[in-house]
N, C-alpha and C positions, 0 to 999 in steps of 0.2 A: 723560551725553549719548551718543547713538549717532550716528555719522557714517558716511556711505557715499560713496565716490568711485568713479565709473564711468569706465573708460578709453575712449579715442578711438572715438566712434560712426562707423562707416563705412557710408555709403549707406543704401538703403532697408532692407536686411536688418538693419543695426544699429538703425535707427529703429524697426523693428517690435519688436525685442527690448525696447527701452525702453518703448514703448507697451503691450506685453503684460505685462511683468513688473514694471516699477518701481512702479506704483500699489499693487500687492499687497505688494511688499516694504516700502513705507513703512507701510502699514496693519498688516500682519501682525507686523512686527518693531519697531513703534513707533520708526521712524527719526526723529531730530530734525533732521537736516540732510543734504542730498544735493547733491553737485557732480558734473556730467557734463561731460566734455570732448567738444565737438561740432564740432571743426574739420574733420572729414571727413564730416559728415553729409549734405551736399548733393552727391550723386553722387560722393562720395569727395573732393571739393575744396571746402572752405569751408562756410559755413552761411548759409542765407537767414533772413529775418525770420520767415517762417511756420514753418520748421523749428525755429528757436530757441523760438518760442512753444509749439510742440508738446512740446518737451523740458521746458519749465517747467510746462506743464499736466499732464504725466505725473508730476511730483513733484520735478524738479530745483529747487533753490533758487538756484543759480548755474550758469552755463554758461561753461566756460573754453575756450580755443582754443590756437593756436600759429602755426606758420609758414604755414599755409594760410588764415589769417584773412581775407585780402583777395582770395581767389580768386573770390568772388561780389562783384561790384562794388557791389551794393546795400548791402553791409555798411558801406561808408564813410559812408553816410547814416544808416541806422537804428541803428547802434551808439551814436550820440549820445543817442538817446531810450530805449534799452534798457539800463537801469542794471545789469541782472543778467547781461549778456553781457560777458565780459572778453576783451581782447586782451593780449599780453605786456606787462608793466609796463615793460620796458626798451627799447621803441621810442623813437625820439627825441622830444624835446619838440615839441608841436604835432600829433602824430599823433592822429587821431580816436579817441574812446573812452577807456576807462580800464583800468588793469591791476590794480586792486584795488578791493574793495568791502567794506563792513561790513554784513553781513546779519543778520537776526534769525531764529534757529532756532525750531522749533515749540515748544520748551520755554522760549522767551524769552531764550536766551543770545545774546550778540553774537559773531558769527563773522567774523573777517577772512579773506577769501579773496584770495589773490594769485596771479597767473599770470606766470611769468617764463620766458624762453627762453634756452637755452644758446648758447654761441658756438663750441664745438668742432665742426667739420664742419657748421656751420649758417651762416645769414646773419650778417653782422657787425653786431650791434646794440650798444647801450650795455651796460656792465658789469652783469650780473644780480645780482651780489653787492652792489654798491653800491646798486642800485635797491631791493632788498628790505630792505637795512639802513635806508634812508631811510623806507620804509613802516612798518617795525616801530618805528622811533624815534617816529613820529607816532601809532602805534596799538599799543602793546606788549601782549603777553599778560599777563593778570592786572590790567591797568589799564583801558584802553579796550576791550579784547577779552577775551572769556571763552574763546575758542579761536581758533587760527590754522591755516589750511590753505593750503599752497603747492603749486601744480601747476608742477613743473619740467619744461618741455617741451624735451627735449634729446636729442641723438644719443649722446653719450658717457656711459657709465655712471660713469666717474670724475668727471665734472663734476656729475652728479646726487648721487653720494655725498658729494662735497666740499660741496655746498650743504646737504645734510642735517646734516653735522657742524658746519658754520658756524652753523646755526640750532638745533642741539641745545639743548633747554631753553628755547627761545624760540618754538617752533612746536609745534603739536599733531601735525600730519602734514605731511611732505614726501613727495610722491609723483611719480614720473616718468611722463611720457607721451611719445609720438612714435614709438617703435619698434614698436608694435603687437604685442608679444610679452610675455605676462605672465612676470615673474621670480619666483624662489622664495626671495628674500632678505628677505621681510617680517620686520621686527624692531622692537623698541623700543630706541633708543640709550640711552647711559648717562645722559643728561640728561633723558630722558622723552619724546623726540620719536619718533613712529612714522615708519617709513620703508619704502618699497618702490621699487626701481629703475624698474619699469614696471608699471603696472596692466593692461597688455594692451589689446586692442581689443575693442569690442563690434561683432561682425559675423561674417561667414562665414569660418571658418578653413580651409576647403578652397579656398585662394586663395594669392596672394602679397601679404601685408599688406592683405588685404581686397579685392584686385582679382582679376578673372578671370585665370587662370594663363597662358593662351597668350601674350598680348602681353608680359608681363614676362619670361617664359622666352625668347621669341624675341629680345628685346633683349639679354639676356645672351649668347645664342648668336651673334648676328649683328651686334650693335652698331648696328642700324639699326631705327628705329621703323617698324612696319608698320600701326599703327592706334592708336586711343586706349585709354587705360586705362579699364576699366569695372568698377564694383563687382560683386563676386560676390554672387549672389542665393540661395545655399543657406541652410540652417537656421543661424541665428546663435547665437553664444555671448555671453552678457552677462558681461563681465569687469570686476572692480573690486576694491576693498579696503575692509574695514570696520574701524572703530576705536571702541573704548569709551573715553570721555574722562572724566577725573576732574572732577567739578563743583567741587572745591575748588581744584585747581591749573591746570586747563585742559590738562594734559599727558595723554599716552596711558597707559591701563592695559592694554589688549589690542589686538591687531591680527591680522587674518586675511584671506586672499584670499576672493573670491567669484567663482565661475564657474558659470553656469547654462545648460544647453541646448547644442545643437550638438555639435561633434566633440570638444571638450576634456572631460577628466574633471571631473565636477561636484564642487564643494567649497563648503561653507557655513561661516560662522563658528560655532564651538561655543558662543559666548557669546550667540547669538541664541535 
C-alpha cells in the first residue's frame, strides 16, 4: 500500500498546490491513501467547510488539523457532520468532532488515522500519550486496522520523537506537523514504524511560516503588532512524506520526503 501525508496547507497558495498537484499524484503513482493537514488553509487560520471539501475532492481521504482548528467558528458546527475532518484527539471530553477515524483506502485496506496535539509549549490539553493508547487499544494494527497513521501536531521535536518510539511497532507512520519546516530525519524505527519530525508546510516558503514577511519581522524587532498576519501568495511548495506499507504487517517498508515546486529543492520518493 502507498500512503502520502501532506504537511500544513497555508492559505490560498497552499490550497492551489493541492488542487493543481494532488489529483495527478494520486493517479500517476497509484496512491492508496492520502492525509492532508489543513488547519491553516483558510487564510492561514483554521479551515472552512468549503475548503475542507475542496481538499477531499482533490484526493485527500482524511484531513487533520491542530491548534488552529477552531479559528473559523463555523467549524464548531460542521465538524460534527464531516467525519473525515479530525481535530486533536486529546481535547477534553465533550469537544465537538472526533480525533480519530477508520477510513477505507483505495485498495480496500482499513486505515486508522489519529490526530493528537502535544503539550510542550502548546495549549494544555489532555495527555496525548494516554489518548492514543486508548485509541489503539480499541483499534489495534493487525486486527481492526490494516494501517495506522498518527499526525502528531506539536512544537517540541522531543515530544514528537517520544511519541514515535512509544508507538513503534504499533503504528505505520507517526509524522509531525505544526512547525511548517520540513525535517531531514525521515526513517523507519526498529519496530517498523515510519517517522518524520515535521512534514513541512504546503505554501509559499518566501515567508515566515507561510505568512508575508513584513509583519512577523516587525513584531520580532519592535514587539508591537502593526497589522494582521497575511498568508504569502508566492509560488507554493507542496511538502509531505510518502510511505510504502507492507500488506502483510501494516508496518513501513520505505519512507521518503516529497517536495514539489516553489523555492525548496524538489525531491520525490525513489520507490514511486
